[in-house]
N, C-alpha and C positions, 0 to 999 in steps of 0.2 A: 691919694684913697682910691681903692678900686669901687666903682660901683655898678650893680647887675640891674638890668631890668628885662622881665620877661614879657613875651608877648606871643600870641597864636594859640591863645585857649578859646574855647566856645563852646557850642552844642552840637554834638553828632551824633549820627543812628548808631546801634552797635553792628560792628563789623567795618566801620567808617575809619578813616585817617586824620590825624592831624600833626602838624608840625610845629612844635614849639620852639622859641628862640630866645636865648640868653645872650643879649647885647651888653657889654662892657665899655664901661668909660673911665678914663683915668689913669689906666695901666694896660700894657699889651696883654690880653687874655691869653696868649700863648705861654705866658710865664707861668700860669697857675692852672692847678687839678681842679676840674670843674665837674660838681656833683648835682643830678637833679633829684628832688625829694617830692613826695607829696604826703597831703593830710587830708583825709575824708573827716566829716563830723562826727565826733564821738570816738576817732580811731587815732592811735599811735602814727607818729610821722613816720614815714616809711622811706628807705634809699631805693630809688628807682633806677639809676645808673651813674657811672662816673666815666671820666676821661681824663687821662694823666697829661699834663703838660707836655707838649710835644706830640701829643695824639695818638701816640705808639700803643698804650695801653686801655682797654675800657672794661668795664664790668657791667653785669645787669642783675637786678635781682630775680630771684627765680619766678615772680609772679609775670615777668615781662619778658622775660628771653624769648627768642625768638620772633618777638613783635616788636620790639622797640629798638631804635637805632640812635647812637648818640656820635656825634660827630661835630667836627669844627671847622668853620674858616677863617684861619687868621688875617685874610684879606679885608675882612668884615668885622673882625673883632669879636667875633658871635660863635656861641656854641649852640647846637641843635639838637633836638631830641625827636625823631621821626616816631610817630606812633602808628601803627597800623593793627588791623583787627581788633579794634578797640571793644571793649567789654562794659556794662553798666558797672562791673567793679573797679575799672580806672577811675571812674568819678572821683575827683579830689581838687584841691588846691595844689598846683605844682609849682615849685619853686627850683631856681638854681642857687647855687652856692660855691664859693671859691676857697680853697684852702689858703692859710695865711702863707706858709712857707712855698718859695719858689722849687718847683720840682718834686713835690711832695707825692706820695704813694696816692694810689686811689682808695677811698674808704666808701663803706656805705652809712656810715655813722656821722649823723647830723652835727653833733657835739666836736668834730673833728673841722668842721668849717667856721671862719671868721666872718666872711663876707657873703652877704643874703640879698637877694633880691625880694620883690613884695608879693612876689606868687601871681599865678593866672589862673582862672577857674577853668574845668575840664569837665563837662557833663555829657555822659554817655547813655542816650535814652530815646526810645523809640516814641 
């Protein structure tokens, strides 16, 4: 059974940076396609980014393109989300998720993912 734990959230000023981590236990994370999602109060969950198993393919939501970068370190069994030039509208709970099938395509739909972490709060405010 794959288990995911996010960390790295916090309070940051507009224009600042944070790096979120999604650490896995139970199975090698390299087998799985990983997505990052966020949900702000009163809003629907939004797909932020995705990295396919093997690390070759990445996707980004339009609102974060050019500012966020997803990458993985298989030696640490961890996927990261580097967030730069943060804006107040990036404030949300960020969660990572894994698709159940090995080698699955990237998807920005949360319903395509079967394993979820507990989430980490990111607040962008001055």
